[in-house]
N, C-alpha and C positions, 0 to 999 in steps of 0.2 A: 432240427436235424443238423448234424455236423457237416461242415464243408469238406473236410478231409477224413479219410478212413483207412484203416489197415487191419485186416481181419486175420486171425490165426487159423490154422487148419481146422476143419470141421467136417461132419458128416451130415449132408443135407437131404431132406426129402425132396423128391421131384427134380433133383439135379441130373444132368445128362453127362455121360462119360465124355471126356475131352479126347478127341482123336487127332485133329490137325488144326492148330490155330491159324496157320497161314492161308488156309483156303476153306473156311467154314461155309456150309451151304444152308441158308435160311430162306424162308419164303419172303418175297418182296413185300416191303412195308406198304400198308394202306393208309398210314397216318397222313400222307400227303393229301388225301381227300379230306378237306377241312370239315370239322364238326363244329357247328355253331348253334347257339341257343339265344333266344331273346327273353329277357326277364319281363315280368308283368308290368304293364304300363300304369303309371300313376296319373298320367294325363294324355289322352288320345291325341292331343294336338302337339305334344312333344314326346315322340317315341324314344324310349331308352335305347342306348347302344346295345348291339349284340356282341357276344363273346365267342370267339372261335379259337380252337386249339390247332396249331400247325407246327411243322418242324422249323427250328430256328435256322436262320441263314447268317452269312457274314455281315449283312446289313443290321442285324439285331445285336451284334456283339457289344456295343457300348451300353445299350439299354439293359441287356441281360446282366452284364457285369455290374452295373449300378444297382440293380435289384438284388443281386447276390451280396454285394458289399454292404448295402444297407440292412439286409436281413441277418447277416452273420457277424457283422462288426459294428462297433460304435465309433462315431467320430467326435465324441465329447471328451473334454478334459485332455489328458495326455495322449489319449488314443487319436486325437485329431492330427498329431504329427505323423503317425504311422498310417492313417487311413488312406491317403493317396497312394502309398506304396502297396498296401494290401489290395486296393482296387485295381491297380496296374497288374499285380500278380494274378488276380482272378481273370482279368482281361486276356493276358498272355496265355494262361493255361487253357481257357475256353477257346481261344483262337486256334491253338494247336490241336485241340480235340476236334474242332469242326473242320479244320483243314486236312488233318490226317487221322481220321477216326479209325479205331481198332474195331473192325466189324464183328458182330453187329453193335452199333452204338446209335443212340438217338437223343437229341436235345430238343425239347418241346417248349413252346411259348404259348401263353394264353393272351389274346389281344382283344381289346375293345374296339369295335368298328361302328361308327355312327351310321344308322340306316339312311340318313339324309345327306350324307357326304358322298358326292359323286366320285371323288377321287379315292374313296375308301382308305383314308388315312387311319393309321392304327395307333393305339396307345397300349403298350405292353403292360399286362397286369400280373404276370407270374411266369415261372419257368420250372422245369424239372429235367433231369437226365436219367436215361435208362441204358444200362450196359450189361455185359456178361462178365461175371467174376469167375475166375478159374482158381481152384484150390485143391490141395491134396486131401485125401480122406484117410481114415484109419487103415484102410486096406492098401494104401500107397497108390491108389488110382487118382487120376485127375478128373475133377468134376466141374461142370459149369452150371451157373444159375443166374437168373435175371436179378439185377440189383438196382434199386431206385436211389438216387442221390440228388443233393442240391435242389430240393423242393423249396421254393421261395415265392411269396406273394407280396405285392406292394401293400403297404398299410391301408391305403385308400380303397383297395379292392378286396380286403379281407372280409370274411363272413358273408360272402356272396357266392360260395360254391366253386371258386376257382381251383383251390387245392384238390377238391374232390374230383373235379373234371380232369385235371392233369393226371392224378393217380389212376383214374379209370382208363384213361387213354394208354397209360403205361401198361396196365393189366391186359388190355386188348392186344397190345403189341407183343407182350410176352407170350400170349397164347399163339399169336401168329408165328412167333419164332419156334414154337413147338414145346413150350413149357406150361406146366399147370401149377407152378409155385413161384412166388416172388418174395423178395426180401428187402429190408431196409434197416437203417439205424435211427434211433432217436435218443436224445438225452433224457434221463429219468426225471429231471425236474421240468421238462417241457410239457406241462399239463395240457395245454391247448392242442398241441400236435398229437399227444398220446390219445386224447379224447377222440380226435378225428380218426386216427388209425384204428382205434378200437371199434368205432361205429362202422368202419368199412371192412372189418373182419380180420385185422392184423392182430396176431397174438405173440407174446414174448417167447422167443426160442432160447435166448441166452442173455445173461446179465454179464457185462464185461467191465472189469475194474482195471484202472490204469494207475500209474504212479501218482498222477495228479489227484485221483479220487481217493487213493489210500493214504496219501501224506498231506494233501492240501485241501481236502474237503470238496474237490470238484465233483460234479455229477458223473455217475457212471453211464455207460452207453448200454442201451437195450437193443438187442438184435431181434427184429420182428419178422414174422413169416405169415404169409397168407396162402391158402390153398385156393386156386382159381377154378372156375367152371367155364366150359366152353360156351355156355348159354348166358353168361353174365361177365362183366356188367353190360347192360343194354347199350 
């Protein structure tokens, strides 16, 4: 999934007419009630850590920024010179969003917690952001829809269901905000991410070409949509 995005006007299913962005009224989030799961034990004498999903705080800024930088940028070769600046830019952008969020907005983290650790120290495994996009429609109305961005999982924690749990938490939150549709972008050459989204019910709504894709062979962006149900995910 791309780190930055800029969407053209579109007509969306499940979008809600935008009335007043200065004072939106949405149900209180229940994501603060941590959801956790323990993976099957390989050895009963050494229980595996549990993973919980919770809202990010200012204390998570550095770790979340590192996860995003490692997921979306390379520090090899000539990129190594730019990598510290890119990571700093991610840190500052995220710090601004957490400090002055445009409601409704939510940044989530998935964290490993050792069941034998009395102090409950955590190790972040992944992150995702959920916000509302506002765009004009063909009828010149303004519409809002939930948009998932910056989904990233640490390499050591991949293939363990972290991305799925983060996405499902975003879907539950979108339903609490009063929406039954959710959207996101993915690059067309990101086969692993596309496979996950397809399994979770996301379908291509639009293929977006850019100057980079038309002239330099860069991958196009796919705009995906999923219709939600109030009874799922569990």
